[in-house]
N, C-alpha and C positions, 0 to 999 in steps of 0.2 A: 480642750477649752469648749465650754458650752455657753451660748448667749443667744438672744433673739437677733437673728440676722435681718437688719434693715439698713437703710441708706446711711444712717448715722454711725451705727456700730461697725459697719463694713469699712467706712472711710477711716475709722480710727484704728483698724487692725494693722499691725506691722509684723515683720518677721525678725526673730532674733538673729543677730549677726553670725551666731555659731551654727545656724541651720540653713539649709537650702530649700527645705519644704516643711510645711506645717498645715494643720487643718483646724478650722473652727466649725463646731457643729451647732445647729439650730436647737434652741431649748424647747421649741414648741412642736416641731415636726421631726421625729426620729428618722435618721438616715439622710436628712438634708444638710448639706454643709458647704463650706467654702474652702477651696484649696489655695494656699499661698505658696508660690514657687519663685525663687530668684533665678534669673537667667541673665544673659549678657545685656539685655535691654532694660533690666530693672526688675521690679516686683510684678509678677503676673498673678491675677486673682480670678479663679474660675469656680463657678457653681458646680457641685457634684451631688449625685444621689448614690447612696451606698446601701447594699443589702446582701443577704446570703442566699445562695441557691445551689443545690446539688453539693452541699458541704463546702462550698467555696465562697469567699467574699468577693462580691462584684462591685465595681465602681463605674458609674456612668457620668461622662462629662455632659453638662447641660448647656453651658455657654459662659462667656466671660462677663465680668461686671460692666464692661463698656457697652455690651450689646443687650443685656437683660437687666431689668429692674429686679430688686429682691422679691417683689410680689409675683412677677412673671416666672422667676426661677423656682419659687416655692410651689406655684401651681403646676409647673412642669414636673417637679419632683413628686408632688402628691399623685399626679396621674401615673407616673412610672411606678411608684411604690404600690399603688392600687393594683396594677397588673401583677406585681409580685405576689400580693395577697391572694390573687386568683390562680396562683400556681404557675405563672409565666416566668420567663427568664429573659428580660429585655436585652441585657448585655450579651448573654449567650446567643440569642437570636441574631444580634448584630455581627458577632464573630462568625457565626455559621454562614451568614449572608456574604461576609467578606471572603470566607473560604470558598464558597460556591462560586462567587464572582471570579475568583482566581482560577477556578477549574473550568475554563472555557473549553469548548469543543476542540479548538486548536491545541491547547496545552495538554489535553488528555490524549489526543492523537499523537503528539510528540512523545509523551511518556509511553504510550502503547508501542510505537514503532521502536523506541529504544529497548523496551522489554523484550520485544520479539526479534530483535536483531540476530540473536544466535539461534533462534528456533526456526525461523522461516528461511527457505531457500532464497538466495539473492534476488532471483527474478520475482518471486512472490513478494518479498519485502519491497522491491521497487514498484511493483504494481499497486500494492496497498498504499504506499506513499503517494503515488500518482492520484489514485482515486480519493483518498481521504485528506491529503494535504496540499499537494502541488497543483492539481488540476482545478478546474472551475466547478467540479461536480458538487461538492459540499461547501464551497467557499462562503456562500451567504450565511452559513451557520458557524463559521470559525470564531466569531467574537461572542457567541451565545454560550451561557453557562450550560454545562453538560446536562444538568437536571432541569433546565428550562426548555430543552428541546422536546417537542411533543410529537405524538403520532401524526397530526396534520402536517407538521414541518417536514418530517421524513417523506410522507406521501407526496407532498408538493415537489420536493427535490427529485424524487424518483420519476415523477411525471415529466419534469423539465429535462432530466437526463435522457429519458426515452425520446422526447421530442427533439432535442438538440443533437443527440448522438445515435443511440439505437436501443432496442429492448435488450439486446445481448449485453451492452455496456451497463444498462440500468440494473440488470440482474446481477452482474458482477459487483457493482457498487453496493447493491443491497446486501450481498453476502459479506462484503468488506466492513460495512458499518454495523451490521448485526454482530459480527465477531468482536468489533471494537466495544460495543455497548455491553456485550456479555462479559468481556474482560473487565470493563470499568465497574460493573456490578460486583464481580468477584473481588476486586481490589477495594471496594467500599467507596468508590468515587461517584457512582451513580446509583440511584434507587430503583430504576426501572429500565427496561429496554423498549424504547419507543418504536422500534422497527417491527415488533411483534404485532401482527394484525394488518400490516400494510400489504397491499396487493403485490403479488409476485409478478414482475414483468414477464410477458409471454415471449419467450425466446423463439427465434426461427428454428425450424426443424434442422437437424444435422445435415450438412451438405453431403451429396453423393456424387459430385461432379468428378468424372474421370476423363482426363484428356486423352484424345486419340493419338495413335502413333504419328499421324500427320501433324497434329497440333503440337506435340512435343518437339518434332523436328523444326516446325516453323518458329517456335519460341527460341530454340537453341540458335537458329540462324539469325534471328532478329536481335540477339544480344550483342551489345557493343563490347569492345575490349577494355572494359573498365571494371570497377569494383562490383557494381550491380550485375553486370553481365557475367562475371566470373562466379558470383554467388549463385545466380540462377542456374548456370550450367552445373555447378557442384550439387545443387539441390536435385537436379534431374538425374545425376549419376548416383547420388548417395541416399536420396529419400529422407534427408535430415530435416529438422525444423529450421525455419529461416534464421532464428536468433542464434542457433547453434553454429551455423555457417557464418552468419554475419559477425559473430563475436569470436570467430576462430583466432587462435593465437599461435605464434611460431613456437612457443614453449610447449604446446600440446602435440607437436610433431617431432618425430625422430628421424634419424638418418636411414632407417630401414623402411621408410614409407608408411609408418603407422601413425594414426591419429587417435589420441586419447581424449575424449570429451570428459572433463572432470565432473564429479557428482554435483558440485555447486552450480554448474551451468546446465545441468540436465533437468528437464521438466519433472521426471520421476525421481530425481535425487540419486540416480545410479550412474556411476561412471560407465563409459562405453568406449571400448577400444576396437578399432577396425583397421585392417590392412587396406590401404587405399589402392584402387585399381590404377593402372598407368595413366588413363585419361584424366583422372582426378589429380594425380600427382603432377601432370604436365600443366594443368591450370594453376595449381598452387605455386609451382616453380616460376610461373610467369608473373607472379605478384611482385612488384618492386619492393625490396627490403628497405624499411624505414627505421628511424631511431625510436621504435616503439614495438610492443609485443604483438599488437593486433595486426592481422593481415589487411583488414578492410576498414574503411571509414577514416575520417579526419580527426575525430576526437580521441584524446589520449586514453580514456578509460571506458568508452562506450562501444567501440566497434562500429559497424556500419549503421547509420541512422536514416539515410535518405530514401527510405522505402517508397513513400507515397509518390513523390514527383518522378522517381526513376521508373516506377510501375506505369505511370501515366505515359511517360515517353516511350516505354517499350510497347504498350498497347497501341500507341499512335503508329509505330513502325509496323506492327502486325496487321493493322487495318481489320479487314473482315475475315482474315484467314483463320482466326481462332475465336470461338464464341467466348462470351464473358467468363473470366476465370479469376481465381485468387491464387496467391503464391502457395498457400497451404494445400491447394488441390494437387500440386506436384507430388507431395508426399503420398497422398491417396493413389495417385496415378502410378507411382513407382511400385507401391505395394501390390496393386492390381496387376501391373505388368509383370512383376516377378512371379505372381501366382499363375498367370497365363503361360509363363515359360515352364511351368511344372515345378517350381521351387516350393518345397514344403512350407505350409503356413507357419509352423513354429520357427523355421529358418528365416522366413520373411520378418516375423516379429522380432527375432533376435537381431537381424540386420538393422531394423529401424529403432532398436532399443525400446520396444513397445511391450509393456507387460499386461497382457490380457489373454483370454482364450487358453492356449497351451501353456502360458507362463504365468498363470494366476491361480490363487487358491492352493488346494492340496497338491496339484501337480508341481507347483513351484517349491513347495515345502520339501519335496523329495528330489526333484530334478534340479540340480544346481549347475548343469552344463552351460558353458558360455558359447558353445557352437562356433568357436573361432574359425575352424576350417570351413565350416558350412557358410559362414558369413563371407569369408574370402571368396569362396566359389560363387556364392549368390551375386556378389557385387561384380565379379569378373564376367559372369554370364550376362548380367543386366547391362554392364558397360559395353560389351561387344554388341549387344542388341541395339543400344542407343546409337552407337557410332555407325552401325549399318544403316539405321534410319537417316542419320544426318548425311551420310555419304551417298545415300540412294542406292545402296547395293544389297544383295541378299545376305541376310545374317547367317553367320556360321553356327549360331546357337539353334539347337533342335529342341523343341519342347519336350520335356520329359513326360513319360506316361507313368502315372502313379499306379502302384499295385492295387488291385481290387481285393 
């Protein structure tokens, strides 16, 4: 149906009872029309503009008869159709904007974490989730469209993270969001990576703090008979990472006194099995058995989490007997102490499940030894050395002399 759409003709239009929708097209302006649609409230009349773009028919709603006069609607249609003549696609642009609005930073992060669930180690997935989604690091950007985030936005957040947390945390956050943006580009969700060109936070130099024998003994003695105290003592005996001990599970232990750290809980993604020395077994046996798999902590799925306040309390008990230290310094101290006892470097690395030096590159391609016997001996020697320090007696361990 074609006719000049004006107040009189529009008022006279009706919809056949056999139809739920029909259109009346203006005789003067091609593509300008009125849509009549029957719904529960009666007959609804809406001005539209219709055109073709990219081989498809597009229809844009201009407004209802109640809100626009025929002249206003015709002017709106004329402006929109003029844009079409210039090669634009107004309806396509609207749809693209709606899609982009739905692709907020938060929604893209959620899709990214879901896609990477099976690729990342559990600890890496949890850290990415913390930095990108759960923490306050990028929260101000959560509601922003992924393609609306700019280089200055990322730079501002990295500066804030450095200021509120540390340069080390900011550097880790930068790596996390850069990987996210790269993935979003590969998936076609983002058109650029706004992280490129941002300043890399200057991280502190790697720590080289090694605790002295007296400091290790002082820390051991200051530990309480609680979860944190047991964890610290196990770290001193085994040189493990704190999350490995803090997340230890009864199902990882066997009756023979062997502990198997599964690959999904290991930082390098490699399972690690060690025969626990008697001192470590005694600590583990002292842990009250609860109706959960984790040895330590109160949460069902997290293991021990009270690191911060427990460390503060331990330092308070230590007073000035130990210079400022971090829990991870224990691992470095164990490695150094073992080396001082004459234990071979590759045996130390194997004990700590550390792949570098003797266990990296071509050497590892050919040498697949697990050094189980050497690890058992190394931990036994180190354990005896530690107990001698604690008890204030002379150690039975004699430092080995390496062949020249």
